[in-house]
N, C-alpha and C positions, 0 to 999 in steps of 0.2 A: 504494500500500500504506500509506504514512504517513497519507494522508487518511482511509482506512478505519479505521485505528487511532484517529485523533483523533476521528472521528465516533462510533465505538463507545465510547471513553472518555467522551466528552461525554454521550452518552445514558445510560450507566451511572451516571455521577456525578449527572446530573439526576434520575434515577429514585430513587437512594438518598438524595439529600440535598436534594431540592427543597422539602420542608416546612420552614418556619422555626419553627414552634411545634407543641406537642402538639395544640393546638386545631385547627390546620390539618390535621395528620396524621389525626386522628380524623374530621374533617369529610370528608376525602377517602375514607376507607374505611368509615365507618359511616353508617347512615341517620338516626340520631338518634331512632328510634322508641322507644328505651328511655332513660329519663332517667338522667343521670349523678348520682353522688354524689362529692363531693371527698374526697380522702384525709383532709383535716383534719376534715371532718364525720364520716367513718367512725371516726376515732380518738377522737372525743369519748366520754367515759364513758357518756353517756346512750344511746348507740346500742346497741340490743339485736338487731341484725340477725343473720340466719344468713348466714355468709360461705361462698361456693362458689368454689373454684379451678378454672377451666376450662382449665388448662394440662395438659400431659402429665405422667405420673408422675415422670419423670426431673427435670423442672423443679420440681415440687412438693417432691421429696425434697431438693433443694439448698436451697430456701428457700420459705417461704410465710408468710402472715399467721397470727397466733396464732388457734387454734381454727377455722381454715378447713377445710372439708370438700372433699377432692379428688373432682372429678367427671369430669375429663378433657375432651377435645375430640373427638379422632378416634374414640374408643370410647364417647362419651357415651351413656348409657341413661336415658331418662326414668323407668323403673321404679326406678332407684336413688334418684332424688329423691323419688318418691312414697312410698318406704319410710321416708325420713328426715323429710320435711316433709309431714305430713298436712293441716295448716291452710294452705290456699291464700291466706290473707290475711296470713300472716307476712311481715315485711320480709326480703327476700332481696337480698344484694349479690353480684354475680358479678364476678370479676376474672380477668385473664390477665396477660400481660406489659405490654401497653399499653392494652387495652380494645377490641380488634377481635374476637378470638375470643369474648370474654365477651359481646359484644353478640349474636352468633349464638345462643349458649346461652340468654341472657336472653329472646330472642324466642321460642325454643322453649318456655320456661317459661310465658311470657305466653300462648302459643297453647294450652297445657294448662290454663289457668285460674288460674295464679298471678297475683295482682292487684297485688302490691307489690314489683316487681322493679326493681332499679337496677343500673347498670353503673359500676364504679369507674373514674373518670376517670384515665387514664394508667396504670392497673393497678399491678402490683407495682413497676414501674420508678419511677413517680411517688411511690409509697409510700416507697421507699428514698431517692429524691432529696430527700424532705422529712424525712429522718432518723427515720422510724418504724422500729420493730423488726421483724425477720423471723427465722424459726426454721427449723432444718434438720429432717431426718427423725428425729433423736433429741430433738426438741423443745428444742434448745439455740439460744441466740442465735447468729446468723451474720452476717457481712458479705458472704458470697457470694450472688450472684444469677445464676441461669441467664439468660444474655443472649440466648438464642434464636438469634441469628445475628450475624455481624460487622456487617451493614448495619443491623439493628434495634437493635443495642447502643448506637448513638450517642445514644439517648434515655435511657440509664442513665448518670447523671452521678456517682453515688456508689456505694460498695460495690466488691466484687471481682467483676469480670465473669468468668463461667464459661461456656464454650462447649460445645456438644454434644461428647460423647466425651472430655472432659477430666476428669481425676481431681481431686476436691475433698477437701481435708482442712482441718478447723478445729481445730487443736491448741491 
């Protein structure tokens, strides 16, 4: 029984914590078909991209990048993009927590003819880790970040980690 527990613990630990860097993590889960943009590059004043948030609404309401458009992931509809972005040559940046779900959405955009789509490297976690500002549903600055899950939250090094079903207040 003790051996089974140790084996299970070892496997769980290796699955949750085997990646040593964000680059390794994204390489494991992403195909790399969509080019990345760094958080530093996106934060530059000259960047005029349309920013799409591919997280769920609860995540977006806790925190998001300034002027990001919520498009979701589970309930994503291409029609909602076509209504907002008619010019398929516009620069579009898609992000999520880390850059995994956003790659899936970015690929769908590319398949629909959008030509200038990029994935935010490290997502909102990396954005916050580099001390860039995030906003809540009232468009106020916040330090709270929806951490997605306990295991994925290890990649969020700064800010206040908020987990699903927890109450958030920014007084």
